[in-house]
N, C-alpha and C positions, 0 to 999 in steps of 0.2 A: 504494500500500500504506500503510495506516495504521500508526502505531507501536503502537497498542493496539486497542481495540474499534472496529469499523466504524461501526455505528449503536448508540447507547447511550442508554437512558432510565433514568437512575439517580436524578436529583433531587439535593437538597442539604438541609442542615440549615436551621433557621429563620433563621440569620444570612445564608444565601445565599452564603457564601464557601467552601464545601467541596465544590463540585460534583464528583462522581465519585470522591471519596476513600473508601477502605474504611470501613465502619461508618456511612456517611451515606446509604445507599440509602433510597429512598422507594418503597414497594410500590404507590403510586398512579400511578407513572410507567409509561405503556404505549406500545408501538409498534404502530401500525396502518398497514398498507400496502394501498392500494386503487388498482388500475388504472394503475400506473406500471411502468417498466422500471428496475431497480436492479441494479448490479453492485458487490459489496463485496469488497475485497481487504484482509483484516485480519490483523495480527500477533497480535491478541488475539481476543476473541469476535467473531464476525461480526455477528449481530443479538443485542443484549443488552437485555432488558427486565426491570427489577426488579419489574414488575407483570405485565401480560398482553401476550403477543405475538399479534397477529392479522393474518392475510393474507386479504384479501377479493377480491383480483384483482391482475392485473399479472404481470410476469415478473421473478423475483428470483433472482440467482445470488450465492451466498456462497462465496467462497474463504477459508475460515477458517484458523486457526492450526494449525501442526504440533505445538505444545506441548500436552501432555496436561492442562495447567492451564487450557486454554481450549477453546472449542468453536464450531462454526459457528452453532448456536442456543443461546442461554442465556437462560432465563426463570425467574422465581421463582414466579409464581402459576399460569399456564396458557398454553397455546399452541393456537390454533385456526386451521385453514385451511379456508375455505369457497369459495375461488375462486382462479383464477390458477395460476401455475407457480412452484415453488420448487425450486432445486437447491442443496443445502447440503453443502459438502465441508469436512472438517477432521479433527482428531484424534479418537480414540475415548475418551480419558481422561475427559471430562466430557460425552460426547455426549448430546443430548436430541433427541427427535423430536416432531412435532406431537401434540397430545392426542387421545385416543380420541373426543372429540366433534367432531372435524373431519369435514367432509363430503367432502373430497377424498381420493381414494385415496393411500396413502403407500407408497413403496418405500424400504426402508432396507437398505443393504449394508454389511457390516463385513468388513474384510480382516485376516488374521492378521499381515501384514507391511505396512510403509509402502509406498504406491504412489508412483511418480515423478510430478513435475509435468510438464506438457505431454503427458500421456497423453490420447489420444482415447477417449472413452467413448461407446458406442452402445447404445441400448435398442431392440430389435426385437420384433415380435410373433412368434407361432409360425410364421407363413408367411414370416418374414424381412423384413417391411416395417419400415422405419425409423420408430420412434416419436419418438426424441429422440437427438441427437448433440451432444456438447460437449467442449471441451478443458479439462482441469484446469489451473488456474493455480497451484496449490499442491500440495505432497505431501500425502497423506491416508491415513487408515485407515478412515474411515467416510464414506459418501455417502448422504444422505437426499434423495430426489427426490419431488416431488409434481407431477403433470401433470394438467391438467384433462381430457384424453381417455384417461387410463389407466382401464381398467374393472376393478373388483374381481373377483378370482377368474379373470381371463384370464391365460394364461401369457405371460410375456415373457422375452426373453433379454438378458443383460448381457454385452457383450464389450468388450475394451479393446485398443488398439493402442499399442505403445511409442512 
């Protein structure tokens, strides 16, 4: 578990000595993930880009902060997902989802109450076939999932086990 952001592209001022300090963000700093497996357990933002957040492939799980001042995904300019799988879990206070120009289907679930950590989450199709199953490693109020084999407009079921 990180003490702050998991993966952060913030930049610094021209002197190079203020990396990550408030007010010194550089909107040209981008996060691009392609074809890797990453698990982020963050006390702050999970994936934080002061520029563009792009996921082109791979398998990414983000267990974000339970603080409403942080989110699983935090980007300033845009976020696009064109491949791979993203499971982003965290608080709902600053929640962001991938942008509308993403080519991957997006499932976003928000709960009215905080959900417990170590909850098993299952996504199944209408026939009950398992699409995706994972264990939450942090308490959460919002869960955003992108899966390369989810099909737009196909019914799915969300269940959880305590």
